[in-house]
C-alpha positions as CSV (number, residue, x, y, z in Angstrom):
1,M,-102.6,35.3,11.8
2,V,-103.7,35.0,15.4
3,D,-105.1,32.3,17.6
4,F,-108.9,32.8,18.0
5,G,-110.7,30.2,20.0
6,G,-108.3,27.5,18.8
7,W,-108.5,28.6,15.2
8,D,-105.8,30.4,13.1
9,M,-107.6,33.5,12.0
10,P,-106.4,36.5,9.9
11,V,-106.5,39.9,11.5
12,E,-106.6,41.5,8.1
13,Y,-106.1,40.6,4.4
14,S,-105.5,43.9,2.6
15,G,-106.0,46.3,5.5
16,L,-108.6,46.8,8.3
17,I,-109.9,50.2,7.1
18,A,-110.3,49.1,3.4
19,E,-112.1,45.9,4.5
20,H,-114.4,47.8,6.9
21,M,-115.3,50.4,4.2
22,A,-115.9,47.6,1.7
23,V,-118.6,46.2,4.0
24,R,-120.2,49.6,4.6
25,T,-120.2,50.7,1.0
26,G,-120.2,47.5,-1.1
27,V,-119.6,43.9,0.1
28,G,-117.1,41.9,2.2
29,L,-116.6,38.2,2.7
30,F,-115.8,36.6,6.1
31,D,-114.8,33.1,6.9
32,V,-116.7,32.5,10.2
33,S,-116.3,28.7,10.3
34,H,-115.0,29.1,13.9
35,M,-118.6,29.6,15.0
36,G,-120.1,26.6,16.7
37,D,-123.3,24.7,15.8
38,I,-125.4,22.8,18.3
39,Q,-128.5,21.0,17.1
40,F,-131.5,20.0,19.3
41,R,-133.8,17.4,17.7
42,G,-136.8,15.4,19.0
43,P,-140.1,16.1,20.7
44,G,-138.4,17.6,23.7
45,S,-136.2,20.0,21.8
46,L,-138.4,23.1,22.3
47,A,-138.6,22.5,26.0
48,A,-134.8,22.2,26.2
49,V,-134.2,25.4,24.1
50,Q,-136.7,27.3,26.2
51,H,-135.1,26.1,29.5
52,I,-131.5,27.1,28.5
53,C,-132.2,30.2,26.4
54,M,-133.7,33.5,27.6
55,N,-135.7,34.5,24.5
56,D,-139.0,32.8,23.6
57,A,-138.3,30.1,21.0
58,S,-142.0,29.2,20.9
59,K,-142.6,32.3,18.9
60,L,-140.4,31.1,16.0
61,A,-141.8,29.9,12.8
62,I,-139.9,27.3,10.7
63,G,-137.3,29.2,8.8
64,Q,-137.0,32.0,11.4
65,A,-134.1,32.9,13.7
66,Q,-133.8,35.0,16.9
67,Y,-131.0,36.5,19.0
68,S,-130.8,35.0,22.5
69,A,-128.4,34.0,25.2
70,M,-127.7,31.1,27.6
71,L,-127.4,32.4,31.2
72,Y,-126.0,31.1,34.5
73,P,-128.4,30.9,37.4
74,N,-127.2,34.4,38.6
75,G,-128.3,36.0,35.3
76,T,-124.9,36.5,33.8
77,F,-123.8,35.1,30.4
78,V,-122.7,31.6,29.4
79,D,-122.8,32.9,25.8
80,D,-125.0,34.7,23.4
81,V,-126.5,32.6,20.6
82,V,-128.7,32.7,17.5
83,V,-131.5,30.2,17.6
84,H,-132.8,28.9,14.2
85,K,-136.0,26.8,14.0
86,L,-135.1,24.2,11.3
87,G,-138.3,22.2,11.7
88,G,-141.1,21.3,14.0
89,N,-138.8,19.6,16.5
90,D,-135.5,20.8,15.2
91,Y,-133.4,23.8,16.4
92,L,-129.9,25.0,15.6
93,L,-128.0,27.2,18.1
94,V,-125.1,29.1,16.6
95,I,-122.5,29.8,19.4
96,N,-119.2,31.5,19.7
97,A,-115.8,29.9,18.9
98,G,-114.0,30.8,22.1
99,T,-116.8,29.4,24.3
100,R,-117.6,26.3,22.2
101,E,-116.4,23.6,24.6
102,K,-117.8,25.4,27.7
103,D,-121.1,25.9,25.9
104,M,-121.5,22.3,24.9
105,Q,-120.7,21.1,28.4
106,W,-123.2,23.6,29.8
107,V,-125.9,22.5,27.4
108,R,-125.4,18.8,28.3
109,S,-125.3,19.5,32.0
110,Q,-128.5,21.5,31.9
111,V,-130.8,19.8,29.4
112,G,-128.9,16.6,28.3
113,H,-131.3,14.7,30.5
114,F,-134.5,16.1,28.9
115,Q,-136.7,13.3,27.5
116,G,-137.0,13.2,23.7
117,T,-134.1,15.6,23.1
118,H,-131.1,14.6,21.0
119,I,-128.2,17.1,21.2
120,N,-125.3,17.1,18.7
121,D,-122.3,19.3,18.1
122,F,-122.1,19.8,14.3
123,S,-119.6,22.6,14.4
124,D,-116.9,20.7,12.4
125,F,-119.3,19.7,9.7
126,Y,-119.8,23.1,8.2
127,T,-117.9,26.0,6.7
128,Q,-119.8,29.2,7.5
129,L,-119.2,32.1,5.2
130,A,-120.7,35.6,5.9
131,I,-121.4,37.8,2.8
132,Q,-122.1,41.3,4.2
133,G,-122.8,44.7,2.9
134,P,-125.3,46.7,0.7
135,R,-124.2,44.6,-2.3
136,A,-124.3,41.3,-0.5
137,A,-127.6,40.2,-2.0
138,E,-126.5,41.0,-5.6
139,T,-123.3,39.1,-5.0
140,L,-124.9,35.9,-3.6
141,Q,-127.8,36.0,-6.1
142,K,-125.3,35.2,-8.9
143,L,-124.6,31.9,-7.2
144,T,-128.1,30.7,-6.3
145,S,-131.6,30.3,-7.9
146,V,-133.2,31.1,-4.5
147,D,-135.0,34.5,-4.6
148,L,-132.9,36.2,-1.9
149,S,-135.3,39.2,-1.8
150,S,-137.9,36.9,-0.3
151,I,-135.8,36.2,2.8
152,K,-136.5,38.7,5.5
153,N,-133.9,39.7,8.2
154,Y,-133.4,36.9,10.7
155,W,-135.1,34.4,8.4
156,F,-133.4,31.6,6.4
157,T,-134.1,28.9,3.8
158,W,-132.4,26.1,2.0
159,G,-131.4,26.0,-1.6
160,M,-128.6,25.4,-4.1
161,V,-125.5,27.6,-3.8
162,C,-122.5,27.1,-6.0
163,G,-124.0,23.8,-7.1
164,L,-124.4,22.5,-3.5
165,H,-127.8,21.2,-2.7
166,N,-129.6,22.0,0.6
167,T,-127.3,24.9,1.6
168,L,-128.6,26.9,4.6
169,I,-128.9,30.5,3.6
170,A,-129.6,32.9,6.5
171,R,-130.2,36.6,6.4
172,T,-128.0,37.2,9.4
173,G,-124.7,38.8,10.3
174,Y,-122.5,40.6,12.8
175,T,-121.7,43.8,11.0
176,G,-124.8,46.0,11.2
177,E,-125.3,45.7,7.4
178,D,-127.6,43.6,5.3
179,G,-126.0,40.3,4.5
180,F,-126.2,36.5,4.5
181,E,-124.5,33.6,6.2
182,I,-124.3,30.4,4.2
183,Y,-123.4,26.9,5.6
184,V,-121.6,24.6,3.2
185,P,-119.8,21.3,3.8
186,S,-116.4,21.7,5.5
187,D,-114.5,19.3,3.3
188,E,-111.8,20.4,0.9
189,P,-111.8,21.4,-1.9
190,T,-115.5,22.4,-1.5
191,S,-114.9,25.2,1.1
192,T,-112.2,26.8,-1.0
193,R,-114.2,26.5,-4.2
194,V,-117.2,28.3,-2.7
195,W,-115.0,31.0,-1.1
196,N,-113.4,31.7,-4.5
197,E,-116.7,31.7,-6.3
198,V,-118.1,34.2,-3.9
199,L,-115.1,36.5,-4.4
200,E,-115.5,36.2,-8.1
201,A,-119.2,37.0,-8.0
202,G,-118.5,40.1,-5.9
203,K,-115.6,41.4,-7.9
204,E,-117.7,44.0,-9.8
205,F,-118.9,45.4,-6.4
206,G,-115.4,45.7,-5.0
207,I,-115.6,42.7,-2.7
208,L,-112.8,42.2,-0.2
209,P,-112.0,39.2,2.1
210,C,-112.3,40.5,5.6
211,G,-110.5,39.6,8.8
212,L,-111.0,39.8,12.6
213,G,-110.0,43.4,12.7
214,A,-112.8,44.7,10.4
215,R,-115.2,42.2,12.0
216,N,-114.6,43.9,15.4
217,T,-114.8,47.5,14.2
218,L,-118.0,46.8,12.2
219,R,-119.7,45.2,15.2
220,L,-118.5,48.0,17.5
221,E,-120.0,50.7,15.2
222,S,-123.2,48.7,15.4
223,A,-122.9,48.2,19.2
224,M,-123.1,44.4,18.9
225,A,-122.0,42.4,21.9
226,L,-118.8,40.4,22.0
227,Y,-118.3,37.7,24.7
228,G,-115.6,38.7,27.1
229,H,-116.3,42.4,26.5
230,E,-120.0,43.5,26.6
231,I,-121.2,40.2,27.9
232,S,-119.5,37.7,30.3
233,D,-120.0,35.6,33.4
234,S,-119.7,38.7,35.5
235,I,-122.2,40.9,33.5
236,N,-125.9,40.4,33.8
237,V,-128.5,40.9,31.1
238,F,-129.8,44.3,32.3
239,E,-126.3,45.7,32.7
240,A,-125.5,44.6,29.1
241,N,-128.6,46.5,27.9
242,L,-130.1,43.3,26.5
243,G,-133.2,43.0,28.7
244,R,-135.5,43.2,25.6
245,Y,-134.4,39.7,24.6
246,A,-135.1,38.2,28.0
247,K,-138.7,37.0,27.9
248,L,-139.4,36.7,31.6
249,E,-143.1,36.1,30.9
250,K,-142.5,32.9,29.0
251,G,-142.0,30.8,32.2
252,N,-139.0,29.4,33.9
253,F,-135.5,29.3,32.3
254,V,-132.0,29.3,33.7
255,G,-131.2,32.8,35.1
256,R,-134.8,34.0,35.2
257,D,-135.1,34.2,39.0
258,A,-131.9,36.3,39.2
259,L,-133.2,38.7,36.6
260,L,-136.5,39.1,38.4
261,A,-134.6,39.8,41.6
262,V,-132.6,42.6,39.8
263,Q,-135.9,44.1,38.6
264,A,-137.4,43.9,42.1
265,A,-134.3,45.7,43.5
266,G,-134.9,48.6,41.1
267,G,-132.8,47.5,38.2
268,P,-129.1,47.3,37.6
269,R,-126.6,49.6,39.3
270,R,-124.5,50.1,36.2
271,R,-125.2,49.8,32.4
272,L,-123.5,49.7,29.1
273,V,-123.4,53.0,27.2
274,G,-121.9,54.4,24.0
275,L,-119.1,56.9,24.3
276,E,-117.7,59.4,21.8
277,M,-114.4,60.9,22.4
278,M,-114.6,64.7,22.3
279,E,-110.8,65.3,22.3
280,R,-107.9,63.7,20.6
281,G,-107.4,60.2,22.0
282,I,-108.6,56.7,21.5
283,G,-110.4,55.0,24.4
284,R,-109.2,51.4,24.3
285,D,-110.4,48.2,25.9
286,G,-109.7,48.3,29.6
287,Y,-109.2,52.1,29.9
288,P,-110.8,53.7,33.1
289,V,-113.8,55.9,32.7
290,C,-113.9,58.8,35.1
291,S,-116.3,61.5,36.2
292,P,-115.2,64.9,34.9
293,D,-113.3,65.6,38.1
294,G,-111.2,62.4,37.6
295,T,-113.0,60.0,40.0
296,P,-112.9,56.5,38.5
297,I,-116.5,55.3,37.8
298,G,-116.2,52.5,35.2
299,E,-114.3,50.9,32.4
300,I,-114.2,50.7,28.6
301,V,-114.9,47.2,27.3
302,S,-114.6,47.9,23.6
303,G,-113.0,51.0,22.1
304,S,-111.5,51.9,18.7
305,P,-111.5,54.5,15.9
306,A,-114.7,54.0,13.8
307,P,-113.5,53.9,10.2
308,F,-116.8,54.7,8.6
309,L,-118.0,57.3,11.1
310,K,-114.5,58.8,11.4
311,K,-114.8,59.2,15.2
312,N,-113.2,57.5,18.2
313,I,-115.9,55.5,19.9
314,A,-116.2,53.1,22.8
315,L,-118.7,51.0,24.8
316,A,-118.3,51.2,28.6
317,F,-120.0,50.2,31.8
318,V,-120.8,53.2,34.0
319,P,-123.1,53.8,37.1
320,M,-126.7,54.5,36.3
321,E,-126.4,58.2,37.2
322,F,-123.9,58.6,34.3
323,T,-126.0,56.8,31.6
324,A,-128.1,59.8,30.3
325,L,-127.3,60.9,26.8
326,E,-124.9,63.8,26.6
327,T,-123.5,63.1,30.1
328,E,-119.9,64.3,30.2
329,V,-117.3,61.9,31.4
330,A,-113.5,61.4,30.9
331,V,-111.4,58.5,29.7
332,Q,-108.0,58.0,31.3
333,I,-105.4,57.6,28.6
334,R,-101.8,57.2,29.6
335,G,-102.4,59.1,32.8
336,Q,-104.3,62.0,31.1
337,L,-108.0,62.7,31.3
338,V,-109.6,63.0,27.8
339,E,-113.1,64.4,27.5
340,A,-115.9,62.1,26.2
341,K,-119.7,62.0,26.3
342,V,-122.5,59.5,26.4
343,V,-124.1,59.1,22.9
344,P,-126.8,56.8,21.5
345,A,-125.8,53.2,20.6
346,P,-125.6,51.7,18.1
347,F,-123.4,54.4,16.7
348,Y,-124.2,53.4,13.2
349,R,-127.5,52.2,11.6
350,K,-127.6,51.1,8.0
351,P,-129.6,53.4,5.7
352,K,-133.2,52.5,5.1
353,K,-134.0,51.5,1.6
């Protein structure tokens, strides 16, 4: 168990590799109750979400979600978020655990004064469970009468799960696999009962409870950003390769002017890339990335063996002249230069059905 954003979290239950493989080939269960939940309600809620988030929430239908981020005025990250449109004037922002207090203070400071907007932190009211993997739908379908096949990726609905009315069921996740996240009351014994019922439902598919270790290797194979690594208050949207989610055409939002200035200056000077180690050696977080002659040019922000791909992979920031695919670089590991090359990210994409 380790401290994670003020929560006691398991690094692993039965073993990181077994848990990772269960999600890639069957189904895994994660307790992600540490995630925060901020609700915007009232006639001014859309204006508030639009001002504080970079994606265009006006495009959302009721029951739809989108990946987005809250930015500082200089175009760097307060946090990345998932915005859910619960109703006509009702939005839910799911935020990260380690940035929860900072995020809430930022929201109130930026849009707390907006007329017709009621902002509430409901993080402690919900237990959030993530059922992830190619057998996730079959597992969860045993516990609900909702037709899960009708829920598209990044959409959600409400229904009865494990006998609990009005459970939010979202086809979202942080593993690169198909899967669902459900939000149930945080009281005991309700949370434990639902956890155990999901494990029982997935037993025939080899379900495993999964910890932070597998959550990290799964999201790394899928090149999904983690705050403090691929995104932070010193990394801008274009450097993080997330410009496709910044809808500059929607009108003003916090950070927009800075992003327009980056574009006007010809784009970022560095960018996040995927690396594959070509020799024996694991590029870990914080290791220097060098040109082939040993000149330091950047740094790995996430690096690990990839259990499913059976390769050593990493995400790193490098200057733009080193971002082309197949570019040869080197990673400095304990004073030695180890060959690596730039490869497409995400490293893993789930098979198409």
